[in-house]
C-alpha positions as CSV (number, residue, x, y, z in Angstrom):
1,M,19.1,53.7,65.6
2,A,20.6,51.1,63.4
3,D,17.3,50.8,61.6
4,T,17.3,54.5,60.8
5,S,20.8,54.5,59.4
6,M,20.0,51.5,57.3
7,K,16.9,53.3,56.0
8,N,19.0,56.3,55.0
9,L,21.4,54.1,53.1
10,L,18.7,52.3,51.3
11,F,16.4,55.2,50.5
12,K,18.4,58.2,49.3
13,R,16.8,61.4,50.2
14,T,15.9,63.4,47.2
15,M,15.3,67.1,46.7
16,P,12.0,68.3,48.1
17,A,9.3,69.1,45.5
18,R,9.5,72.8,46.2
19,D,13.3,72.9,45.6
20,K,12.8,71.0,42.4
21,A,10.2,73.5,41.3
22,E,12.4,76.4,42.2
23,T,15.3,74.9,40.3
24,T,13.1,74.3,37.2
25,T,11.7,77.8,37.4
26,S,15.1,79.4,37.7
27,I,16.5,77.4,34.8
28,S,13.5,78.1,32.6
29,R,13.8,81.8,33.4
30,S,17.5,81.9,32.6
31,I,16.8,80.1,29.2
32,A,14.0,82.6,28.4
33,E,16.2,85.6,29.4
34,A,19.0,84.2,27.2
35,E,16.6,83.9,24.2
36,V,15.3,87.4,24.8
37,A,18.8,88.8,24.9
38,A,19.8,86.9,21.7
39,R,16.6,88.2,19.9
40,E,17.2,91.8,21.0
41,A,20.9,91.6,19.9
42,K,19.8,90.2,16.5
43,T,17.1,92.9,16.1
44,A,19.6,95.7,17.0
45,R,22.1,94.2,14.4
46,L,19.5,94.0,11.7
47,R,18.3,97.6,12.5
48,R,21.8,98.9,12.2
49,L,22.2,97.1,8.8
50,R,18.8,98.4,7.6
51,L,19.6,102.0,8.6
52,A,23.0,101.8,6.9
53,K,21.5,100.4,3.7
54,E,18.8,103.1,3.7
55,A,21.4,105.8,4.1
56,A,23.5,104.3,1.3
57,D,20.4,104.0,-0.9
58,E,19.5,107.7,-0.2
59,E,23.1,108.8,-1.0
60,A,23.0,106.8,-4.2
61,R,19.6,108.3,-5.1
62,I,20.8,111.9,-4.5
63,A,24.0,111.2,-6.5
64,T,22.0,109.8,-9.4
65,T,19.5,112.6,-9.3
66,A,22.2,115.2,-9.1
67,A,24.1,113.6,-12.0
68,A,20.9,113.5,-14.1
69,V,20.0,117.1,-13.3
70,K,23.3,118.6,-14.2
71,P,23.5,117.5,-17.8
72,A,19.9,118.6,-18.4
73,K,20.8,122.1,-17.2
74,A,23.9,122.2,-19.2
75,K,22.0,121.2,-22.4
76,A,19.4,123.9,-21.7
77,R,22.2,126.5,-21.3
78,N,24.0,125.4,-24.5
79,G,20.8,125.3,-26.5
80,R,20.0,129.0,-25.9
């Protein structure tokens, strides 16, 4: 018995290979999931910015077109 206790003191038991593999797998999955979440959040943020810019550009185009059309009609009416 003394021999067994001395053996346990000298040679520390380590985690079995299967436990190490499961730990590594769970850590790598959590890292991958975090990266996916960050990528999806960035994509959603950029999509919102793009849609807002497209809406603003469309409003500016409509305003510019409306402003350009009104004077042309006014000139045509005044020229008659």
